[in-house]
KELUM-244828 format. One record per residue: residue number from 1; residue in three letters; x, y, z of N, C-alpha, C, O in turn. Coordinates in Angstrom, 2 decimals. Each point is the difference from the previous one (the first is absolute). Layout:
BEGIN
SITE,k,r,n.px,n.py,n.pz,ca.px,ca.py,ca.pz,c.px,c.py,c.pz,o.px,o.py,o.pz
SITE,NUM,ALA,X,Y,Z,X,Y,Z,X,Y,Z,X,Y,Z .
...
END
This chain:
BEGIN
SITE,k,r,n.px,n.py,n.pz,ca.px,ca.py,ca.pz,c.px,c.py,c.pz,o.px,o.py,o.pz
SITE,1,MET,0.83,-1.17,0.00,-0.83,1.17,0.00,0.89,1.25,0.00,0.88,0.15,0.85 .
SITE,2,LYS,-1.10,0.72,-1.79,0.80,1.22,-0.09,-0.53,1.06,0.96,-1.20,0.13,0.22 .
SITE,3,ARG,2.13,0.61,0.32,-0.38,1.11,0.87,-0.25,1.23,-0.86,0.72,0.24,-0.97 .
SITE,4,GLN,-1.72,0.51,1.33,-0.24,1.25,-0.73,1.10,0.98,0.31,0.51,0.07,1.12 .
SITE,5,LYS,-0.15,0.69,-2.11,1.03,1.02,0.20,-0.57,1.11,0.87,-1.09,0.51,-0.24 .
SITE,6,ARG,1.85,-0.15,1.24,-0.46,1.03,0.91,0.17,1.38,-0.63,0.87,0.22,-0.84 .
SITE,7,ASN,-1.72,0.67,1.26,0.05,1.37,-0.48,1.31,0.65,0.43,0.39,-0.12,1.16 .
SITE,8,ARG,0.29,0.78,-2.05,1.30,0.60,0.29,-0.10,1.07,1.09,0.89,0.12,0.84 .
SITE,9,VAL,-1.96,0.66,-0.86,-0.17,1.06,0.99,-0.24,-0.60,1.38,0.55,0.49,0.99 .
SITE,10,THR,-1.35,-1.53,-0.90,-0.24,-0.66,1.28,1.26,-0.64,0.53,0.28,0.06,1.20 .
SITE,11,ARG,0.49,-0.66,-2.08,1.26,-0.61,0.41,0.99,1.06,0.48,0.73,-0.23,0.95 .
SITE,12,ALA,-0.70,1.38,-1.60,0.87,1.09,0.41,-0.40,0.50,1.39,0.86,0.28,0.83 .
SITE,13,TYR,-2.16,-0.15,-0.59,-0.48,0.45,1.30,0.42,-0.99,1.10,0.47,0.41,1.06 .
SITE,14,THR,-0.63,-1.69,-1.33,0.34,-1.03,0.99,1.49,0.03,0.31,0.39,-0.09,1.16 .
SITE,15,ARG,0.43,0.21,-2.18,1.45,0.04,0.23,0.42,1.28,0.73,0.92,-0.03,0.81 .
SITE,16,GLY,-1.58,1.13,-1.11,0.28,1.24,0.72,-0.40,-0.10,1.46,0.70,0.49,0.88 .
SITE,17,TYR,-1.84,-1.12,-0.64,-0.47,-0.19,1.38,1.02,-0.84,0.78,0.34,0.32,1.14 .
SITE,18,GLN,0.13,-1.38,-1.76,0.98,-0.87,0.67,1.30,0.73,0.27,0.62,-0.21,1.05 .
SITE,19,ALA,-0.18,1.06,-1.97,1.23,0.77,0.20,-0.18,1.01,1.13,0.90,0.16,0.83 .
SITE,20,GLY,-2.04,0.50,-0.78,-0.26,0.95,1.07,-0.11,-0.68,1.35,0.47,0.53,1.00 .
SITE,21,LEU,-1.09,-1.69,-0.98,-0.15,-0.76,1.24,1.35,-0.45,0.53,0.18,-0.13,1.21 .
SITE,22,ALA,0.75,-0.12,-2.11,1.35,-0.42,0.41,0.85,1.20,0.41,1.12,-0.18,0.49 .
SITE,23,GLY,-1.64,1.41,-0.68,0.73,1.19,0.40,1.00,0.47,-1.02,0.90,0.78,0.33 .
SITE,24,ARG,-1.03,-1.23,-1.56,0.93,0.41,-1.05,-0.33,1.40,-0.51,-1.10,0.51,0.21 .
SITE,25,SER,2.06,0.10,-0.87,-0.15,1.35,-0.53,-0.90,0.00,-1.23,-0.05,-0.97,-0.75 .
SITE,26,ARG,-0.67,2.07,0.55,-0.85,0.10,-1.18,0.81,0.25,-1.26,-0.53,-0.08,-1.11 .
SITE,27,ASP,1.81,0.38,1.26,0.86,0.25,-1.15,0.33,-1.27,-0.78,0.57,0.09,-1.09 .
SITE,28,ILE,-0.91,-1.25,1.60,0.33,-1.25,-0.68,-1.11,-0.46,-0.95,0.02,-1.14,-0.46 .
SITE,29,CYS,-0.98,2.00,0.17,-1.11,-0.37,-0.88,0.54,-0.49,-1.35,0.72,0.74,-0.67 .
SITE,30,PRO,-1.06,-1.98,0.27,0.55,-0.56,-1.23,-0.76,0.37,-1.27,0.42,-0.39,-1.09 .
SITE,31,PHE,-1.51,1.11,1.20,-0.85,0.26,-1.16,0.26,1.38,-0.58,0.23,0.97,0.72 .
SITE,32,ASP,-0.29,-0.89,-2.05,0.17,1.27,-0.70,-1.32,0.52,-0.56,-0.19,1.20,-0.15 .
SITE,33,ALA,-0.73,-2.12,-0.17,-1.30,0.40,-0.53,-0.79,0.74,1.08,0.01,-0.39,1.17 .
SITE,34,LEU,-0.69,1.45,-1.57,-0.68,0.87,0.95,-1.04,-0.73,0.84,-0.02,0.16,1.22 .
SITE,35,ASN,-0.84,-0.97,-1.85,-1.05,-0.70,0.75,0.58,-0.98,1.00,-0.43,-0.04,1.15 .
SITE,36,ALA,1.38,-0.75,-1.58,0.60,-1.00,0.89,0.80,0.68,1.11,-0.03,-0.44,1.15 .
SITE,37,ARG,0.74,1.51,-1.48,0.79,0.72,1.01,-0.91,0.63,1.05,0.28,-0.07,1.19 .
SITE,38,THR,-1.36,0.69,-1.63,-0.94,0.61,0.92,-0.62,-1.05,0.92,-0.13,0.22,1.20 .
SITE,39,SER,-0.23,-1.34,-1.77,-0.58,-1.08,0.79,1.00,-0.55,1.01,-0.35,-0.27,1.14 .
SITE,40,TRP,1.61,0.11,-1.57,1.05,-0.50,0.90,0.19,0.98,1.16,0.11,-0.42,1.15 .
SITE,41,LEU,-0.07,1.71,-1.44,0.19,1.00,1.05,-1.19,0.06,0.95,0.18,0.20,1.20 .
SITE,42,ASN,-1.40,-0.38,-1.72,-1.17,-0.06,0.88,0.08,-1.21,0.92,-0.30,0.11,1.19 .
SITE,43,GLY,0.70,-1.24,-1.73,0.17,-1.19,0.82,1.10,0.18,1.03,-0.13,-0.41,1.15 .
SITE,44,TRP,1.24,1.04,-1.58,1.11,0.25,0.91,-0.45,0.88,1.16,0.34,-0.25,1.15 .
SITE,45,ARG,-1.11,1.28,-1.46,-0.48,0.93,1.03,-0.87,-0.73,1.03,0.16,0.20,1.20 .
SITE,46,GLU,-1.07,-1.06,-1.67,-0.84,-0.78,0.91,0.83,-0.97,0.83,-0.21,-0.13,1.20 .
SITE,47,GLY,1.15,-0.54,-1.86,0.85,-0.96,0.70,0.90,0.67,1.02,0.21,-0.54,1.09 .
SITE,48,PHE,0.32,1.71,-1.42,0.88,0.70,0.92,-0.78,0.51,1.20,0.51,0.02,1.12 .
SITE,49,THR,-1.75,0.41,-1.35,-0.87,0.40,1.10,-0.25,-1.17,0.93,0.08,0.15,1.22 .
SITE,50,ASP,-0.39,-1.31,-1.78,-0.22,-1.20,0.82,1.27,-0.39,0.73,-0.05,-0.44,1.15 .
SITE,51,HIS,1.19,0.61,-1.80,1.29,-0.29,0.64,0.20,0.89,1.22,0.44,-0.46,1.05 .
SITE,52,ASN,-0.77,1.74,-1.19,0.13,0.94,1.11,-0.97,-0.31,1.14,0.32,0.26,1.16 .
SITE,53,TYR,-1.49,-0.80,-1.48,-0.96,-0.37,1.03,0.31,-1.34,0.64,-0.63,-0.40,0.98 .
SITE,54,GLY,1.60,-0.31,-1.53,0.45,-1.25,0.59,-0.70,-1.24,-0.50,0.09,-1.06,0.63 .
SITE,55,PHE,-0.80,1.15,-1.75,-0.63,-1.19,-0.56,1.06,-0.88,-0.64,0.79,0.46,-0.83 .
SITE,56,HIS,-0.77,-1.72,1.20,0.94,-0.96,-0.58,-0.70,-1.34,-0.12,-0.95,-0.27,0.74 .
SITE,57,GLY,1.39,-0.55,-1.64,-0.53,-1.35,-0.13,-1.43,-0.03,-0.48,-0.34,0.62,-1.01 .
SITE,58,ALA,-0.51,-1.35,1.72,-1.38,-0.23,-0.41,-0.81,1.29,-0.07,-0.87,0.13,-0.86 .
SITE,59,ALA,1.12,0.81,1.75,-0.74,1.26,-0.01,0.23,0.77,-1.29,-0.93,0.59,-0.55 .
SITE,60,SER,2.15,-0.60,0.06,0.29,0.73,-1.23,-0.62,-0.69,-1.21,-0.45,0.68,-0.92 .
SITE,61,VAL,0.43,-1.98,0.89,-0.59,-0.74,-1.12,-1.49,0.27,-0.05,-0.56,0.17,-1.08 .
SITE,62,GLN,-0.07,-0.11,2.23,-1.43,0.29,0.04,-0.27,1.39,-0.55,-0.98,0.19,-0.72 .
SITE,63,ASN,1.81,0.79,1.05,-0.18,1.35,-0.52,0.17,0.03,-1.50,-0.73,0.71,-0.69 .
SITE,64,LEU,1.68,-1.45,0.16,0.24,-0.03,-1.43,-1.19,-0.60,-0.73,-0.38,0.50,-1.06 .
SITE,65,LYS,-0.22,-1.56,1.61,-1.15,-0.62,-0.64,-1.21,0.91,0.01,-0.79,-0.02,-0.94 .
SITE,66,ASP,0.61,0.82,2.00,-1.12,0.91,0.08,0.10,1.12,-1.02,-1.02,0.48,-0.50 .
SITE,67,ILE,2.24,-0.05,0.18,0.21,1.11,-0.91,-0.32,-0.42,-1.43,-0.63,0.76,-0.74 .
SITE,68,ASN,1.05,-1.94,0.36,-0.23,-0.44,-1.38,-1.35,-0.55,-0.10,-0.41,-0.43,-1.07 .
END
């Protein structure tokens, strides 16, 4: 069974969220396209906020699922 290809913008948001949650800098954004970059930065912002509030592990995964 083939997996459906995930939306590039959604994938960028998820990766940005994970980078922010890990406390990484927003300067490491790997995307050049405007839509994907914006989505990655939005995800990074949410993830970094959760990182600052101390969400780790299962709590952060639950927040990510609620957003998408």
